[in-house]
N, C-alpha and C positions, 0 to 999 in steps of 0.2 A: 500611420493609419492604416497600414497592411493589417493590419494583429487587429483593430478595430474590426472590419472588411470582415479577414476570417471569425471574429465571437461574434459577429452578427450571424454572419451564414452557418454556425455552429459546428463549423471545420474545425478538425483536432487531428492531434501529430499522435501516430501511433507505430511507433520502434519495430522493428522484422522482427518476427522470433522464429525460432526455430520451427514448430509447427508448419509455419506459413513456408520458410524454405523447406522443405521435404516432402511438401504438397508442391512447389510451384516444380523443385526437380524431378521432379512424377509424370508432373505434365509437358515438364520439356522433353522426358526422358520419351516422352508417345509421338509428340512433333521429329525429334529427330528421328525415332522405327521407324514411324511411316510414312514422310515424305521425303527425310535424309536432307531435307533440305538448311542452309543454313544464311534463309536472311534473316530471320530469326534470331536473337540472342536471350541468355539467357538472361539479364534482366530484363526485358518485356514479361515470361514468366513470375516473375517475381513481382509486380507491379500486379498484372491480370491477375493473379494470385491473394496477394496480399490485401486489395479493392475487394474479391470474389467472399474472403473469410473474414472480413476486418471491418468492411462498407456497409453502406444498406443503396449504394450507384455509383458510376467511373465517367469519369469528366473524359471525351477521346473521339476525337473526330477520323479513328484507326475503328470501323464498328464491323467491319467485317473478319481479323483475324480474332479481337477478342471474343465476337459474338460466337466464333466456332470452337474456341479454346473454354468457355468461360460460358456456358449457358446459359447459367443461373445467374447471373452476374446484370444485376439493370446497367445497361449501356445510357446513358446523355451525350446524347452530341448536338455541341452546340450549335455549328451550323444547319439545322433542321428545326432552330429554332424561329 
């Protein structure tokens, strides 16, 4: 049933590739360099960069972080519908 729903929504799997990983590393370095924080982990940046480079929108409730670091990414917040 889940595969049918994913097909209906035109959701496709796209593996993480070296270009996305390298870009995510750059964004993560900027985050660590400017804020020095440790609240965000590298996977947050891999997810955001993958969505920015390989998708046309990103479904998340965490709008603040992704809007700050991925300004060109279209954010969809399900709680705002």
